[in-house]
N, C-alpha and C positions, 0 to 999 in steps of 0.2 A: 715281419718284415717292419722294417724301418720307413717311414714317410720321410718322404723328399721335402726340403723347406717351400718348396712347390706349391705344392700338395696342399689346398685346405682342408684343414680338417673339419669333419661332421660337427656337429653340435655337440653330440652326446660323447663322442671322442674328447674333446675340447673340453668340456667338464670334468671327463675322466681324469686326464693330462694335467688339468690344473690343483684338481685335491691330490695327485701324488706329488704335485712337485712343491704342496703346501707341506704334507704330510713326511715325506723323502727330499728332501732340498740339492741340488746338486752342489757336491763339497762336502759331506756328510749328513746321516741321519739325524744327529746330534745336535744339529740346528731345527729341526724341524717340530712341526704342532706337537707328534706323537711322543716325543721324548719332551719337550715339553710341560705335556701332560700331565708326565709321569715324574716329572720332576717336583711339579706343582703340590704333587699329592702326596709327597715323602715332607717329614718333618724338616723344619729350618735349622740350621745348625745354631749350637748356640754358641756365643765368645769366651776366649779362657778367660777364667777368675769368674763364671757363675757360681752363682752356689747352691747344691743342688742338696738339701737336709745340712750335715757336713763337712759336706764333698766340695772342695775348689775344682770345676773342668780344665782340665787341660788341652791337648789335640784331641782331634778326633781319631779313633781307632778304625770307624767301619760306619755304614750306612745303610740301612733297605728303604723299603718302600713306611716298614710300620716303624720302624725306629733307629737311633743312632746309639752308638757306642764311643765312650769318651774316656781315655786315660785320665782320672782322678786323684786326688790327693789332698790326705784327712792329716792334720797337724794337732795332736793333743799332749799338749803340753811337751814333754820331751821325746814323743812316739810320733813319727813320720810313716803312713799308711800309704802306698798305692793301691788302686781298683781300676777295674774295669766296668763303668757306669752303663748300662744299658737304659735312655728313656723311651718311652713307649707312646706312641700320639693319645690324645684325648677322645680314644673312640670304645665303645665298653667293650665290645668284643678282646679288644686287644689289651685297654687294663685288666677284665680279668684272666686273661692269657697270661698276664707278667705277674699279676699275683700267685695265681698256678706256680707259676716256673720257680719263683720265690717257696712256696712250699714245699714245691718238690726236691730243689737244690739242699733245704732245710734240711731233710729228711737223712739225706746221702754223706757218707763217711767213708772215703774209700781214694788212697794217694792217688789213682788215674783220674777222678772227675774234681772239677774246679769247685771251690768251696765258697759258699753265698757267707759272703760280709756283712753286706745292709741291705736296707731295702723302707723302699714307703711308698703313698700317694702323694701327690701334690697338690695344692689347693687348685689349681687350674684344670683339675682334670685325666692329667697325666699322670703314669705312674714309674715306678724305677727299679730297680736294684743294682748293688755293688757286687760285684763279684772278683775272685783273685784271678788280678792278671798272666797269662800266659804268654810271657817270652819267646817263641820257638816259631817253627814252621808245619808245614800240612806234613801229615804223615808222609803224602806217596812221593812229596818232593825230597823230601830230609831223605825216605830209603834210595831214591835216585843221587842225589848228592852225596850223600857219605859211603855209596856201594856198599850197603851193609850186605854181609854174607846171608845163604841161604838160611840158615841155623838162627841167627840173629836177627832176621825179617821174623819168622815163628814166633822165637821169644816173647817179640813187641806182639805179637800180633796174640800169642796167648796174654798179656795183659790189659788188651782191651776187651777179650773175652770175658777178664775176671773181672772188668769194672763194666761192661753190663751185665754180666751175673746178676753183680749186688745192685743196680739197676731192677732186675728184674725178683730178685727174694724180697725186695718191696714192694712187688705187686705194680711195678712202674715199667711204662716202657715210651723209652725213648722218642721213634719216629721217625728220626731224621738223622741217621749214622750214616756218615760220607766223608771223605775225605778234610773236608776243608772245617769238619768239627770234629775231629783230632787233629790236634796240633803238638808236635812232641816240643818239650823245654830243653833248656839250656842244660838240664843234666841226662839228658838220653828219653827221657819215661813220656810214654802218649798220654796226653791230657782227653778227653771225651768232654766238652761242653754245649751250650745253646741246648736248653732244654727247655726252647720256647713253645713246642709243638707235641710236649710230652703227653702223655695223660696216665691214669690209672689204669690197671688191667680191668678186663670185662666192662667197661663204661664206655657206651658210644658217645664222641660229638652228638650233639643236636643239627647241627648243620648235615647237609647233605654232603657237600664238601668239603675236603680233608685236607688242610695243608700238609706238601710233602715233599721233596725232590725225585718226580717221577723216576730219573736213572736210577737212582739208587733202591727206590720201593719194591716190592716184595706183589705180587701180582693182587694177592690179598688187599693191600694197602692198597696201592690204584683201586680196586673196589670196591671199597670200604670196609672190610673186614679188618677186626683186630688182630695182629703181627705177633707169631706165635712163632716162626719158623726160619730159615733160613731161604734164598730165593730161588732154589729150584721151580721149575713148572709143574710137577706133581709133587705134592704136600708128604706123600708117603715116601717120597724118598730123599728128605730132607733132616737135619737133625734136629729132632724132637724140643731139644733145650741148648742152649749157648754152651753150659758145662761140658754137653756130650762134644760136640765142636773140637772146644778147647783140649776136652783129654786125646781126641785124633790128632789134635794140631799138637800135641804132646809127643804122643807116639812117634809122628813122622818125623819129631827135630829129634827125637832119642835113638832114631834110626839114623838120622842123618848125622850126626853128632858120631857113632859107632865107626859110620863109614869114615867117619874122617880120620877116625883114629886110625 
C-alpha cells in the first residue's frame, strides 16, 4: 500500500526509501549507483588509432565486464587486414583465460569457426587476441528475417553440429553455445565464435563458480559437471555425441526433402 504524502515515514522505512532512490532513481536505473558500479568495473574504451601490437584500433564492436572488442586494422606494405581485436582487463584469471582462448583458437581449423589471426600480452598486464571479423547477424535473427524453409534451417543446424564436432574431436568443450555466439556471415554460413570460457575435456576449473549463460546451459553445466550431452533432463535420453545429433537431423532433413518432392 502506498503511503500518502502527509503520513510521516518511520526511520527504518525512510532509510530503505533513501537507499532505493540511490540505487534506482526515478527516471531510470541507468542513473543509479548500482549501474555506475558495473560501469566503473568495466574496461575503459581506448581511442581510435591506439596501437596494440601491429594493429590500429577503430570503432568499438562490443563491451562486457571483462573485455572490449574493437574493429582493428593492420597495414603491412601493400596489404590491409581487418580483425576483431579483444582486449581483457589486467586481472590474472582473465589474462589466463585470454591466453587459453588464443591456444584453443589456434588449434581449430574449420570453415564455420572464426580464425585466430594474432595475439599477445601488453606490458600493463592486459592481454589481447585478434580474430577474423564476422560481419553478419545472430543465427536466430537471420532465420527469422530470411524466412528460411524448414529444410534450410536443418541444413544450417547441421553445419553448426559439424563445427561443434570439430571442437570435440580436439578434446575441447565450448561451454557457451548460444545464438549470440553463432553469427551468420554474408555468405550465409554460420560461424561459431567466443571461446572465452572454453576448456579442455576432462579438466575441471579450480573455481567452484563456472562462467556460463544459464538459460542455454545444461543441468550438468549448472551443477559444475563437464558437458557431454544435449539438454534433456535425463542424460540417458540425450544424444551421446554431436555426431549422433547431426545424423538424426540429416535423416529428418532427408525425409523433409522427399516430402517436398
